[in-house]
DSSP file (Angstrom, degrees, kcal/mol; ACC not computed):
  #  RESIDUE AA STRUCTURE BP1 BP2  ACC     N-H-->O    O-->H-N    N-H-->O    O-->H-N    TCO  KAPPA ALPHA  PHI   PSI    X-CA   Y-CA   Z-CA
    1    1 A X              0   0    0      0, 0.0     2,-0.1     0, 0.0     0, 0.0   0.000 360.0 360.0 360.0 125.4  -11.2    7.8   14.9
    2    2 A X        -     0   0    0     27,-0.1     2,-0.4     1,-0.0    27,-0.1  -0.449 360.0-137.7 -76.3 143.0   -8.4    5.2   14.2
    3    3 A X        -     0   0    0     24,-0.3    27,-3.2    -2,-0.1     2,-0.5  -0.793   4.9-141.1-100.3 144.8   -7.4    4.5   10.6
    4    4 A X  E     -a   30   0A   0     -2,-0.4    47,-2.4    25,-0.2    48,-1.5  -0.927  23.1-171.9-103.8 125.4   -6.6    1.0    9.3
    5    5 A X  E     -ab  31  52A   0     25,-2.8    27,-2.8    -2,-0.5     2,-0.5  -0.971  13.2-150.1-126.2 128.4   -3.7    0.9    7.0
    6    6 A X  E     -ab  32  53A   0     46,-2.7    48,-3.2    -2,-0.4     2,-0.5  -0.831  11.0-171.4 -97.6 129.7   -2.5   -2.0    4.9
    7    7 A X  E     +ab  33  54A   0     25,-3.1    27,-2.0    -2,-0.5     2,-0.5  -0.973   5.9 178.5-124.2 115.7    1.3   -2.3    4.1
    8    8 A X  E     +ab  34  55A   0     46,-3.0    48,-2.6    -2,-0.5     2,-0.3  -0.960  20.0 133.1-123.8 115.8    2.3   -4.9    1.6
    9    9 A X        -     0   0    0     25,-2.1     6,-0.1    -2,-0.5    27,-0.1  -0.946  50.4-139.9-159.3 136.4    5.9   -5.3    0.6
   10   10 A X  S    S+     0   0    0     48,-0.3     2,-0.7    -2,-0.3    25,-0.1   0.646  87.7  84.0 -75.4 -12.0    8.2   -8.3    0.3
   11   11 A X     >  -     0   0    0      1,-0.2     4,-2.3     2,-0.0     5,-0.2  -0.822  65.1-160.8 -91.9 116.0   11.0   -6.2    1.9
   12   12 A X  H  > S+     0   0    0     -2,-0.7     4,-2.6     1,-0.2     5,-0.2   0.852  93.4  56.8 -62.6 -33.2   10.8   -6.3    5.7
   13   13 A X  H  > S+     0   0    0      2,-0.2     4,-2.4     1,-0.2    -1,-0.2   0.929 107.5  47.0 -63.9 -45.3   13.0   -3.2    5.7
   14   14 A X  H  > S+     0   0    0      2,-0.2     4,-2.7     1,-0.2     5,-0.2   0.917 112.1  50.3 -62.3 -43.0   10.5   -1.3    3.5
   15   15 A X  H  X S+     0   0    0     -4,-2.3     4,-2.8     1,-0.2    -2,-0.2   0.924 111.0  49.0 -60.9 -43.5    7.6   -2.4    5.6
   16   16 A X  H  X S+     0   0    0     -4,-2.6     4,-2.4     2,-0.2    -1,-0.2   0.906 111.8  49.1 -63.1 -41.2    9.4   -1.3    8.8
   17   17 A X  H  X S+     0   0    0     -4,-2.4     4,-2.2     2,-0.2    -2,-0.2   0.935 113.7  45.2 -64.4 -45.8   10.2    2.1    7.3
   18   18 A X  H  X S+     0   0    0     -4,-2.7     4,-2.8     1,-0.2    -2,-0.2   0.925 112.8  51.3 -63.4 -44.3    6.6    2.7    6.1
   19   19 A X  H  X S+     0   0    0     -4,-2.8     4,-2.8    -5,-0.2    -1,-0.2   0.906 109.5  50.2 -60.0 -42.9    5.2    1.5    9.5
   20   20 A X  H  X S+     0   0    0     -4,-2.4     4,-1.6     2,-0.2    -1,-0.2   0.905 111.6  48.3 -61.9 -42.5    7.5    3.9   11.4
   21   21 A X  H  X S+     0   0    0     -4,-2.2     4,-0.9     2,-0.2    -2,-0.2   0.934 112.9  48.1 -63.6 -45.8    6.4    6.8    9.1
   22   22 A X  H >X S+     0   0    0     -4,-2.8     4,-2.8     1,-0.2     3,-1.2   0.944 110.3  51.4 -59.7 -48.6    2.7    5.9    9.6
   23   23 A X  H 3< S+     0   0    0     -4,-2.8    -1,-0.2     1,-0.3    -2,-0.2   0.804 110.5  49.2 -62.0 -29.5    3.1    5.6   13.4
   24   24 A X  H 3< S+     0   0    0     -4,-1.6    -1,-0.3    -5,-0.2    -2,-0.2   0.620 123.0  31.0 -85.3 -10.9    4.8    9.0   13.6
   25   25 A X  H << S+     0   0    0     -3,-1.2     2,-0.5    -4,-0.9    -2,-0.2   0.573 116.7  51.1-121.0 -14.7    2.1   10.7   11.5
   26   26 A X  S >< S-     0   0    0     -4,-2.8     3,-1.5    -5,-0.2    -1,-0.2  -0.889  78.7-141.6-129.6 100.9   -1.2    8.8   12.2
   27   27 A X  T 3  S+     0   0    0     -2,-0.5   -24,-0.3     1,-0.3    -3,-0.1  -0.394  81.7   3.0 -65.8 130.0   -1.9    8.4   15.9
   28   28 A X  T 3  S+     0   0    0      1,-0.2    -1,-0.3    -5,-0.2    -5,-0.1   0.681  85.3 171.9  73.4  19.6   -3.4    5.1   16.8
   29   29 A X    <   -     0   0    0     -3,-1.5     2,-0.8    -7,-0.1   -25,-0.2  -0.349  31.5-137.5 -63.8 139.8   -3.3    3.6   13.3
   30   30 A X  E     -a    4   0A   0    -27,-3.2   -25,-2.8    -2,-0.0     2,-0.5  -0.896  26.2-161.6 -95.8 110.1   -4.1   -0.1   13.0
   31   31 A X  E     -a    5   0A   0     -2,-0.8     2,-0.6   -27,-0.2   -25,-0.2  -0.846  10.9-164.0-104.7 124.6   -1.4   -1.4   10.6
   32   32 A X  E     -a    6   0A   0    -27,-2.8   -25,-3.1    -2,-0.5     2,-0.3  -0.928  14.8-162.8-104.3 122.7   -1.9   -4.7    8.8
   33   33 A X  E     +a    7   0A   0     -2,-0.6     2,-0.3   -27,-0.2   -25,-0.2  -0.822  13.7 171.4-109.7 146.3    1.4   -6.0    7.3
   34   34 A X  E     -a    8   0A   0    -27,-2.0   -25,-2.1    -2,-0.3     3,-0.1  -0.989  29.1-148.0-149.8 148.9    2.0   -8.6    4.6
   35   35 A X  S    S+     0   0    0     -2,-0.3     2,-0.3   -27,-0.2    25,-0.3   0.529  82.1   4.0 -94.7  -8.0    5.0   -9.7    2.7
   36   36 A X  S  > S-     0   0    0     23,-0.1     4,-2.2   -27,-0.1     5,-0.1  -0.962  84.1 -88.1-162.6 176.8    3.2  -10.6   -0.5
   37   37 A X  H  > S+     0   0    0     23,-0.5     4,-2.6    25,-0.3     5,-0.2   0.891 120.3  52.6 -63.2 -42.3   -0.2  -10.5   -2.2
   38   38 A X  H  > S+     0   0    0      1,-0.2     4,-2.0     2,-0.2    -1,-0.2   0.924 110.8  47.8 -61.6 -44.6   -1.4  -13.9   -0.9
   39   39 A X  H  > S+     0   0    0      1,-0.2     4,-2.2     2,-0.2    -1,-0.2   0.915 111.2  51.9 -61.1 -42.2   -0.6  -12.9    2.7
   40   40 A X  H  X S+     0   0    0     -4,-2.2     4,-1.4     1,-0.2    -2,-0.2   0.929 109.2  48.5 -61.3 -45.6   -2.4   -9.6    2.2
   41   41 A X  H  < S+     0   0    0     -4,-2.6    -1,-0.2     1,-0.2    -2,-0.2   0.863 112.7  49.6 -63.8 -34.9   -5.5  -11.3    0.8
   42   42 A X  H  < S+     0   0    0     -4,-2.0    -1,-0.2    -5,-0.2    -2,-0.2   0.851 113.1  46.3 -68.9 -34.9   -5.5  -13.7    3.8
   43   43 A X  H  < S+     0   0    0     -4,-2.2     2,-0.5    -5,-0.2    -2,-0.2   0.620  92.2  91.9 -87.0 -13.5   -5.1  -10.9    6.3
   44   44 A X     <  -     0   0    0     -4,-1.4     2,-0.6    -5,-0.2     6,-0.0  -0.717  63.2-154.0 -87.7 127.9   -7.8   -8.6    4.9
   45   45 A X    >   -     0   0    0     -2,-0.5     3,-2.4     3,-0.1    -2,-0.1  -0.893  10.4-145.8-101.2 120.7  -11.2   -9.0    6.5
   46   46 A X  T 3  S+     0   0    0     -2,-0.6    -1,-0.1     1,-0.3    -2,-0.0   0.687 100.1  57.5 -62.0 -15.8  -14.0   -8.0    4.1
   47   47 A X  T 3  S+     0   0    0      2,-0.1     2,-0.5    28,-0.1    -1,-0.3   0.520  95.6  74.3 -90.5  -5.9  -15.9   -6.8    7.1
   48   48 A X  S <  S-     0   0    0     -3,-2.4    -3,-0.1     2,-0.0     2,-0.1  -0.934  82.7-128.6-111.9 124.2  -13.2   -4.4    8.3
   49   49 A X        -     0   0    0     -2,-0.5     2,-0.5    26,-0.0    28,-0.1  -0.428  13.6-152.7 -70.7 138.9  -12.7   -1.2    6.4
   50   50 A X        -     0   0    0     26,-0.5    28,-0.6    -2,-0.1   -45,-0.2  -0.966   7.7-170.8-110.6 127.7   -9.2   -0.3    5.2
   51   51 A X        +     0   0    0    -47,-2.4    28,-1.2    -2,-0.5     2,-0.3   0.844  69.6  12.2 -86.6 -36.9   -8.6    3.4    4.8
   52   52 A X  E     -bc   5  79A   0    -48,-1.5   -46,-2.7    26,-0.2     2,-0.4  -0.997  60.3-163.6-144.1 142.4   -5.2    3.4    3.1
   53   53 A X  E     -bc   6  80A   0     26,-2.2    28,-3.1    -2,-0.3     2,-0.6  -0.997   4.4-164.7-130.5 131.5   -3.1    0.7    1.4
   54   54 A X  E     -bc   7  81A   0    -48,-3.2   -46,-3.0    -2,-0.4     2,-0.5  -0.970  20.4-177.5-109.4 117.7    0.6    0.9    0.5
   55   55 A X  E     -bc   8  82A   0     26,-2.9    28,-3.0    -2,-0.6   -46,-0.2  -0.970  21.6-136.8-127.0 124.8    1.4   -1.8   -2.0
   56   56 A X  E     - c   0  83A   0    -48,-2.6    28,-0.2    -2,-0.5     3,-0.1  -0.449  11.1-145.2 -70.4 148.3    4.8   -2.7   -3.5
   57   57 A X  S    S+     0   0    0     26,-2.1     7,-2.0     1,-0.2     2,-0.9   0.948  83.4  56.7 -80.5 -52.8    4.8   -3.4   -7.2
   58   58 A X  S    S+     0   0    0     25,-0.3   -48,-0.3     5,-0.2     2,-0.3  -0.711  71.0 136.5 -90.0 104.4    7.5   -6.1   -7.5
   59   59 A X        -     0   0    0     -2,-0.9     2,-0.1     3,-0.2   -23,-0.1  -0.970  57.2 -94.6-140.5 155.9    6.6   -9.0   -5.2
   60   60 A X  S    S+     0   0    0     -2,-0.3     2,-1.1   -25,-0.3   -23,-0.5  -0.440 103.7  16.1 -68.2 145.0    6.7  -12.8   -5.6
   61   61 A X  S    S+     0   0    0     -2,-0.1     2,-0.3   -25,-0.1    -1,-0.2  -0.423 130.4  11.7  95.5 -61.0    3.5  -14.5   -6.7
   62   62 A X  S    S-     0   0    0     -2,-1.1   -25,-0.3    -5,-0.0    -3,-0.2  -0.992  77.9-110.3-148.5 152.1    1.6  -11.5   -8.0
   63   63 A X     >  -     0   0    0     -2,-0.3     4,-2.2    -5,-0.1    -5,-0.2  -0.316  35.8-107.1 -75.7 166.2    2.4   -7.9   -8.8
   64   64 A X  H  > S+     0   0    0     -7,-2.0     4,-2.7     1,-0.2    -7,-0.2   0.870 121.7  53.5 -60.0 -37.5    1.2   -5.0   -6.7
   65   65 A X  H  > S+     0   0    0      2,-0.2     4,-2.0     1,-0.2    -1,-0.2   0.875 107.6  50.4 -67.6 -36.6   -1.3   -4.1   -9.5
   66   66 A X  H  > S+     0   0    0      2,-0.2     4,-2.2     1,-0.2    -2,-0.2   0.903 112.2  48.1 -65.4 -40.4   -2.7   -7.6   -9.5
   67   67 A X  H  X S+     0   0    0     -4,-2.2     4,-3.0     2,-0.2     5,-0.2   0.925 108.6  53.3 -64.5 -44.5   -3.1   -7.4   -5.7
   68   68 A X  H  X S+     0   0    0     -4,-2.7     4,-2.2     1,-0.2    -1,-0.2   0.906 110.3  48.3 -58.1 -41.8   -4.8   -4.1   -5.9
   69   69 A X  H  X S+     0   0    0     -4,-2.0     4,-1.1     2,-0.2    -1,-0.2   0.912 112.2  48.4 -63.6 -43.6   -7.3   -5.5   -8.4
   70   70 A X  H  X S+     0   0    0     -4,-2.2     4,-0.6     1,-0.2     3,-0.2   0.887 112.0  49.5 -65.1 -39.2   -7.9   -8.6   -6.2
   71   71 A X  H >X S+     0   0    0     -4,-3.0     4,-2.6     1,-0.2     3,-1.3   0.904 105.6  57.2 -65.0 -40.9   -8.4   -6.3   -3.1
   72   72 A X  H 3< S+     0   0    0     -4,-2.2    -1,-0.2     1,-0.3    -2,-0.2   0.792 101.5  56.9 -61.9 -27.9  -10.9   -4.1   -5.1
   73   73 A X  H 3< S+     0   0    0     -4,-1.1    -1,-0.3    -3,-0.2    -2,-0.2   0.731 114.8  38.4 -73.1 -21.8  -13.0   -7.2   -5.7
   74   74 A X  H << S-     0   0    0     -3,-1.3     2,-0.3    -4,-0.6    -2,-0.2   0.808 128.1 -13.2 -97.0 -36.5  -13.2   -7.8   -1.9
   75   75 A X     <  -     0   0    0     -4,-2.6     2,-0.5     2,-0.0    -1,-0.3  -0.970  66.0 -98.1-160.7 167.4  -13.6   -4.3   -0.5
   76   76 A X        -     0   0    0     -2,-0.3     2,-0.6    -3,-0.1   -26,-0.5  -0.863  28.5-171.2-100.0 126.2  -13.3   -0.6   -1.2
   77   77 A X        -     0   0    0     -2,-0.5   -26,-0.2     1,-0.1     3,-0.1  -0.963  11.4-155.5-116.8 113.1  -10.1    1.1   -0.2
   78   78 A X  S    S+     0   0    0    -28,-0.6     2,-0.5    -2,-0.6   -26,-0.2   0.840  80.1  33.2 -59.7 -37.0  -10.3    4.9   -0.5
   79   79 A X  E     +c   52   0A   0    -28,-1.2   -26,-2.2   -29,-0.2     2,-0.4  -0.964  67.8 174.0-129.4 118.4   -6.6    5.6   -0.9
   80   80 A X  E     -c   53   0A   0     -2,-0.5    21,-2.8    19,-0.3     2,-0.4  -0.981   9.9-165.0-126.8 134.0   -4.2    3.2   -2.5
   81   81 A X  E     -cd  54 101A   0    -28,-3.1   -26,-2.9    -2,-0.4     2,-0.6  -0.960  10.2-151.7-118.0 132.6   -0.5    3.8   -3.2
   82   82 A X  E     -cd  55 102A   0     19,-3.4    21,-2.8    -2,-0.4     2,-0.5  -0.926  18.1-162.6-100.2 116.5    1.7    1.7   -5.6
   83   83 A X  E     +cd  56 103A   0    -28,-3.0   -26,-2.1    -2,-0.6     2,-0.3  -0.848  23.3 145.2-100.6 131.4    5.3    1.9   -4.4
   84   84 A X  E     - d   0 104A   0     19,-2.0    21,-1.8    -2,-0.5    -2,-0.0  -0.976  53.2-146.8-163.7 150.3    8.0    0.9   -6.7
   85   85 A X  S    S+     0   0    0     -2,-0.3     2,-1.2    19,-0.2    -1,-0.1   0.521  85.0  95.4 -86.7  -9.9   11.6    1.5   -7.9
   86   86 A X        +     0   0    0      1,-0.1    -1,-0.1    -3,-0.1     5,-0.0  -0.698  51.4 173.1 -83.7  95.2   10.3    0.5  -11.3
   87   87 A X        +     0   0    0     -2,-1.2    -1,-0.1     4,-0.1    17,-0.0   0.040  19.9 144.1 -99.5  27.5    9.6    4.0  -12.7
   88   88 A X     >  -     0   0    0      1,-0.1     4,-2.0     4,-0.0     3,-0.5  -0.351  59.5-122.7 -63.4 145.4    8.8    3.0  -16.3
   89   89 A X  H  > S+     0   0    0      1,-0.2     4,-2.7     2,-0.2     5,-0.2   0.838 111.2  60.4 -58.4 -33.8    6.1    5.0  -17.9
   90   90 A X  H  > S+     0   0    0      2,-0.2     4,-2.1     1,-0.2    -1,-0.2   0.902 105.7  46.2 -62.3 -41.6    4.1    1.8  -18.6
   91   91 A X  H  > S+     0   0    0     -3,-0.5     4,-2.3     2,-0.2    -1,-0.2   0.911 112.6  50.4 -67.9 -42.1    3.9    1.1  -14.8
   92   92 A X  H  X S+     0   0    0     -4,-2.0     4,-2.4     1,-0.2    -2,-0.2   0.917 110.9  49.5 -60.2 -43.2    2.9    4.7  -14.1
   93   93 A X  H  X S+     0   0    0     -4,-2.7     4,-2.6     1,-0.2    -2,-0.2   0.893 109.7  50.9 -64.5 -40.0    0.2    4.5  -16.7
   94   94 A X  H  X S+     0   0    0     -4,-2.1     4,-2.0     2,-0.2    -1,-0.2   0.895 110.5  49.4 -64.4 -39.3   -1.1    1.2  -15.3
   95   95 A X  H  X>S+     0   0    0     -4,-2.3     5,-2.5     2,-0.2     4,-0.5   0.928 111.5  48.8 -63.7 -44.7   -1.3    2.7  -11.8
   96   96 A X  H ><5S+     0   0    0     -4,-2.4     3,-1.2     1,-0.2    -2,-0.2   0.921 110.7  50.4 -60.6 -45.0   -3.2    5.8  -13.2
   97   97 A X  H 3<5S+     0   0    0     -4,-2.6    -1,-0.2     1,-0.3    -2,-0.2   0.868 109.0  52.2 -61.0 -37.0   -5.6    3.5  -15.1
   98   98 A X  H 3<5S-     0   0    0     -4,-2.0    -1,-0.3    -5,-0.2    -2,-0.2   0.554 115.8-118.2 -76.9  -7.1   -6.2    1.5  -11.8
   99   99 A X  T <<5S+     0   0    0     -3,-1.2     2,-0.3    -4,-0.5   -19,-0.3   0.783  70.1 129.6  77.3  27.1   -6.9    4.8  -10.0
  100  100 A X      < -     0   0    0     -5,-2.5     2,-0.3    -6,-0.1    -1,-0.3  -0.795  62.5-106.8-115.3 158.5   -4.0    4.5   -7.6
  101  101 A X  E     -d   81   0A   0    -21,-2.8   -19,-3.4    -2,-0.3     2,-0.5  -0.643  30.1-141.0 -81.8 135.5   -1.3    6.9   -6.5
  102  102 A X  E     -d   82   0A   0     -2,-0.3     2,-0.4   -21,-0.2   -19,-0.2  -0.862  21.6-179.5-100.1 127.9    2.2    6.1   -7.9
  103  103 A X  E     -d   83   0A   0    -21,-2.8   -19,-2.0    -2,-0.5     2,-0.2  -0.996  21.2-130.6-129.7 133.7    5.2    6.7   -5.5
  104  104 A X  E     -d   84   0A   0     -2,-0.4     2,-0.3   -21,-0.2     4,-0.3  -0.483  32.6-103.3 -75.6 146.4    8.8    6.1   -6.3
  105  105 A X  S    S+     0   0    0    -21,-1.8     2,-0.2    -2,-0.2   -18,-0.0  -0.801  90.9  78.0 -95.5 152.9   11.1    4.1   -4.1
  106  106 A X  S    S-     0   0    0     -2,-0.3    -2,-0.1   -92,-0.0   -22,-0.1   0.440  97.0-110.1 -68.6 156.0   13.2    4.7   -2.1
  107  107 A X        -     0   0    0     -2,-0.2     2,-0.5     1,-0.1    -2,-0.1  -0.332  28.9-154.7 -63.2 134.5   10.6    5.6    0.4
  108  108 A X     >  -     0   0    0     -4,-0.3     4,-2.3     1,-0.1     5,-0.2  -0.957   6.3-154.0-116.8 115.4   10.4    9.3    1.2
  109  109 A X  H  > S+     0   0    0     -2,-0.5     4,-3.0     1,-0.2     5,-0.2   0.891  94.7  51.7 -56.7 -43.5    9.0   10.2    4.6
  110  110 A X  H  > S+     0   0    0      1,-0.2     4,-2.4     2,-0.2    -1,-0.2   0.901 110.2  48.5 -63.5 -40.9    7.8   13.6    3.6
  111  111 A X  H  > S+     0   0    0      2,-0.2     4,-2.0     1,-0.2    -1,-0.2   0.927 115.4  44.0 -65.1 -45.1    5.9   12.3    0.5
  112  112 A X  H  X S+     0   0    0     -4,-2.3     4,-2.6     2,-0.2    -2,-0.2   0.915 113.4  50.8 -66.9 -42.7    4.2    9.6    2.5
  113  113 A X  H  X S+     0   0    0     -4,-3.0     4,-1.8    -5,-0.2    -2,-0.2   0.916 110.5  49.4 -61.3 -43.5    3.4   11.9    5.4
  114  114 A X  H  X S+     0   0    0     -4,-2.4     4,-1.2    -5,-0.2    -1,-0.2   0.909 111.4  49.8 -62.1 -42.4    1.9   14.5    3.0
  115  115 A X  H  < S+     0   0    0     -4,-2.0     3,-0.4     1,-0.2    -2,-0.2   0.917 110.0  50.2 -62.5 -43.7   -0.2   11.7    1.4
  116  116 A X  H  < S+     0   0    0     -4,-2.6    -1,-0.2     1,-0.2    -2,-0.2   0.829 110.5  50.2 -64.5 -32.0   -1.4   10.5    4.8
  117  117 A X  H  <        0   0    0     -4,-1.8    -1,-0.2     1,-0.2    -2,-0.2   0.722 360.0 360.0 -78.5 -21.7   -2.5   14.0    5.7
  118  118 A X     <        0   0    0     -4,-1.2    -1,-0.2    -3,-0.4    -2,-0.2   0.485 360.0 360.0 -75.3 360.0   -4.4   14.6    2.5
């Protein structure tokens, strides 16, 4: 069964790195990419289930946490990761309150692969 994975990051390099990691660890994954929250909301179809979402915190327009909240209003995503280089305790606490996994940037293949396997 193929997984649908949403990757939202304003850095094309980060998106490419995450996509490469996903493709090497999840066979046949359907990856939806977006460069910001508005694009992500446009590209998500409420009739199509998303299994995992990787969302950057610092993006133009809306933060990753604002996007996660907007996505939650449209559909249920079982596993959501907030990716950020902003490792302040306040951001970690907000992620915890939102029920999402917090991951530090730079992106670590082993950490993402372990998360995808869990």
